[in-house]
N, C-alpha and C positions, 0 to 999 in steps of 0.2 A: 524364132521373136518375128511378131507383126509387125511390120514397118509401118510409121505413121502415117505416111501418105498414103498407105492401101485402108488403113483403117477410114482414114479420113472421105476417100473415095467411094468407098462401100456405102459411108454413114451418108454422102451429097446423093449419092446415086437411090439410097429409101428415100430421103427426103423429096426429089424429085419425083421418081414415082409416084409418090401419094398425091403429090399437088396435080400433076398431069391427070393423072388417072380422076383426081377430087373434080376435074375442071370439067370433065365430060358426064363422069356420073357421081355428083357428091356422097350417096349415101355408100357408094362400094369405098370412093376414096377415103372418106370414115373409120370405115370395117377395116380396109387395109391401118391405115393411122391405129384405130384403138390396137391392133397388136403389139404383144411386146416385144416388136423386131430389137426398138434399140437396146431393151435388155437382155434378152438374149445374144445380141451380136456383141453387144460391153462383157456378157458374162466369159462368152466364145473367145474374145481376144484377153480376156484378166487369165482364164484358167492356161492359154496356148503362150503367153508370156512368165504365167509362176501358177503350177497346176499344186495350190495348195485348198484340201479340202474343209478348214478351218473360216477360209477366205470366204468362200467362195458360199458357204450355209451363211455367214453374216453377210456377204452381199444380198445377196438371195433376201433372206428376212429382211432384211431394213428397207428392200426394194419393196416389199407389199407394204411395209407400215408407209411409206413414200409414198404410192399414189393414191391410199386413201385419201390425205387433204386435197388430190389434186382434181377429184372427179367432179366438186360441186363445180369448177370451173367450169364445167363441159353441159351446166345446165343455166349458171348464173348468164354466161355468155347470148343464147338466143334469147332469153327471156329480156333482158334488156334490148337487146335488136327485136322484137318484137312490140317493144312499145317505145320506140324511134328512135333508140341511141345510138349514135354515130358507132360502126364498126371500133374503132380506134380507140373510141371509149369505154364500148361495151368489155377489149380485149382486156385495155386497163387496170379495168375494175376488178374483172375477173381474175388478173396475171398478183392484185397486190392481195385478193383475198384467197389465195392460194399461199402468200407469202406468209398471211396474217395465220391462215390453218398449219401451215408445216412448221412455223413456231410452239404452235397449239398441241402439236403432236409429238415434238421434241421434249417440250416441257411436261407432257403427260407420259410418255415415254419414261423420263428418266424420274418422275414421282414413282412409276408401277417399277422399280429396278431396270429397266429394260435403256442399252445403249446405242442409240442409233446414229 
């Protein structure tokens, strides 16, 4: 079993590394951030704690479907910034839009018989 503090430490190092690299090389920082490192770490932690194939199948597939509604945020934020919006306002609007799209994704999934 992976201790909580170890998982927290690894996650913090990942986020801090992305921010540090992104300060010097924004595009490279974005590339690192776009990698599914958090998802992969999460799956590894889940597997170590409970190696259950069915649970991992469900988790992995649900992760795919939840990524889709988050992607438009990464186009909306720069579009708003280019139009003179402040960063925090752009981020807030992007997050609200993502929440709305998550809700729509769950509704659509249920409608088509998928449980997310």
